[in-house]
C-alpha positions in Angstrom: 0.0 0.0 0.0 1.2 3.5 -0.8 1.9 5.5 2.3 1.7 9.2 3.2 5.4 9.6 2.5 5.1 8.7 -1.1 2.2 11.0 -1.7 4.1 13.9 0.0 7.2 13.1 -2.1 5.3 13.2 -5.4 3.6 16.4 -4.3 6.9 18.0 -3.4 8.5 17.0 -6.7 5.5 18.4 -8.6 5.7 21.6 -6.6 9.4 21.9 -7.2 9.0 21.3 -11.0 6.4 24.1 -11.1 8.5 26.4 -9.0 11.6 26.0 -11.1 9.5 26.3 -14.2 8.3 29.7 -13.0 11.9 30.8 -12.3 13.5 29.5 -15.5 10.9 30.0 -18.2 9.9 33.3 -19.8 6.9 32.3 -21.8 3.6 33.3 -20.1 1.8 30.1 -21.2 4.5 27.9 -19.7 4.6 30.0 -16.5 0.8 29.7 -16.3 1.0 25.9 -16.6 3.7 25.8 -13.9 1.4 27.7 -11.6 -1.3 25.2 -12.2 1.1 22.4 -11.6 2.0 24.0 -8.2 -1.7 24.3 -7.3 -2.3 20.6 -8.2 0.7 19.6 -6.1 -0.8 21.4 -3.1 -4.1 19.7 -3.8 -2.4 16.3 -3.8 -0.8 17.1 -0.5 -4.1 18.1 1.0 -5.8 14.9 -0.2 -2.9 12.8 1.1 -3.2 14.3 4.6 -7.0 14.1 4.6 -6.7 10.4 3.7 -4.0 9.9 6.3 -6.1 11.5 9.1 -9.4 10.0 7.9 -11.3 13.3 7.8 -13.1 15.1 5.0 -11.8 18.6 5.7 -8.9 18.3 3.2 -11.2 16.9 0.5 -13.7 19.7 1.0 -10.9 22.3 0.8 -9.6 20.7 -2.4 -13.1 20.8 -3.9 -13.3 24.6 -3.3 -9.7 25.0 -4.5 -10.5 23.2 -7.8 -13.6 25.3 -8.3 -11.7 28.6 -7.8 -8.9 27.2 -10.1 -11.4 26.7 -12.9 -12.5 30.3 -12.7 -8.8 31.3 -12.6 -8.0 29.4 -15.7 -10.8 31.2 -17.6 -9.6 34.6 -16.5 -5.9 33.9 -16.9 -6.2 32.5 -20.4 -8.4 35.4 -21.4 -5.7 37.8 -20.1 -3.0 35.9 -22.0 -5.1 35.9 -25.2 -5.7 39.7 -24.9 -2.0 40.4 -24.3 -1.1 38.2 -27.3 -3.6 40.1 -29.5 -2.2 43.4 -28.5 1.5 42.7 -28.4 1.8 39.6 -30.8 4.0 37.8 -28.3 3.7 35.8 -25.1 7.3 36.4 -23.9 7.5 38.1 -20.5 10.4 40.3 -21.4 8.3 41.9 -24.2 5.2 42.2 -22.1 6.7 44.3 -19.3 5.9 47.6 -21.1 2.3 47.6 -20.0 2.6 51.1 -18.6 2.1 52.8 -22.0 
C-alpha cells in the first residue's frame, strides 16, 4: 500500500518542478502551466493528509480550490489571449511595457 510519505514526495516533486518552471521560463503560457502544476501539487498534499487522518476537511478544501482554479483558468487565459492580440507575443520580457 502506498503511504503518506510517497504522496508527499510526489507532491513535493511536482511543486518543485512548477516552482523552477516559473523561475526559469519566460513564456507566459508555460509559466501559467507551472502555476497550475504547483496548485495541483498542493491539492495532492491536502488529499494525502486528509486520507491519512481520515477526515473530510482536506477533501472539501480541495473541492473549493479546484472550483476557484477553474475560474482562474478562464480569467488567466483570457488575459493571456488579450495580451497576445495586443503585443503579438507571449514572452514576459516583451510584455513588461504595459505602462504605456
